[in-house]
C-alpha positions, 0 to 999 in steps of 0.5 A, a space after each residue: 551941132 546941139 541948140 541950146 536956147 538961152 532965156 536971161 536978160 543980163 546981157 553980161 551973163 548972156 555973153 558969158 554963157 554964150 562964149 563958154 557954150 559956143 567954145 564947147 561946140 553948141 549953137 547958141 540962141 538967145 532970148 531976153 524975155 519971155 514972150 520972145 523965147 516962147 517964140 524962138 522954142 517954137 520956131 527953132 526947136 532947141 535941144 535944151 533950154 536954159 531959163 532964167 526966172 526973173 525975167 522983165 516980161 513974164 515969170 519964169 514959171 509962166 514961160 516954163 509952163 507955156 513951153 510945156 504946152 507944145 514941147 517936152 525939151 529938157 529945161 534947166 532953170 537958173 535962179 537967184 532965188 534960193 528958195 526951196 519952194 521956188 524950186 519945187 514950183 519950177 520943177 512941178 511946173 515942168 523944169 528938168 533941173 535947176 541950178 542956184 545963181 551964183 553958179 559955176 560954169 562947169 557944173 551948169 555944162 555938166 547938167 547940160 549933158 546930163 539933159 542930153 543924155 537923157 532918155 525922153 521920159 514917155 510912155 514908149 521909153 526905155 523897156 530894158 535897163 541893164 546896170 553890168 556894175 551891179 550885176 542888175 536888169 530892170 524889164 519894165 515891159 515884163 515888170 521884172 527885176 533881176 540881180 545877179 541872174 535871181 528874181 528880185 521880189 518887188 511889191 506893185 507900189 515899189 515896181 510903180 516907183 521905180 517905173 517913174 524913176 528909170 523912166 526919168 533918167 536924171 531927171 529930179 522928181 518932186 515928192 509931190 509929182 511921185 506921190 500923184 503918179 505911184 499912190 494917186 491924185 489924192 496924195 501929195 504931202 506923205 513924204 514919209 511913204 516916199 523915204 520908207 519906199 525908196 529905202 526898200 527899193 534901195 536895200 533890194 536893188 543893191 544900192 547905198 544912200 550914203 553912196 548912191 549909184 541908182 537913187 539920189 535924194 535932193 532933201 526936201 524936194 525929190 528923187 532922181 535916178 542917177 544910174 550912169 552905166 546903164 544900157 536902155 533897149 526897146 
């Protein structure tokens, strides 16, 4: 049984989520404060964390930073702060996804399932990704991409950007993060670079921005790799 740590100080919302999650066969751990949540996370090692940003003792961003000090567990942020800046802060602090209150429970459950499907984003992550529907193969170790059996020529920058996306399937990567990782620490605001290179990747890989199957744009925030039919191999 997968364990979910629910960090939420609203008893009514916590009770409703507990009922929904248990009905889907999740083991639900609960914390109403940030300090208690950090202890529970360290002790019980949940599979997913659902984190409310508005806690009574610690700011949710601080809880997230402290969690990231010892764990790479997927974290889905719940926030009533419908502010793009707060969402970006959460993602930059290590959140994997966010859901804005009020929210649909089925949407949250879908985000949880997506988090559980993800391949860990580590240096020893997926080496070969095969996407049968697009007849596409991405071999990260050999830095080789083929489409319908033919090599796809990617520039060094395009390969670096693609690797960041592929190694973090389903995770929303902020513009600032991608600029730092691909272009270097001196970059962080040049979103036009990303628009150009993502457009080039989509064209070369056979993706369509209007109906994406590989790279999804989160306007003003970043990008995520959404391919769902792929098989990952070490």
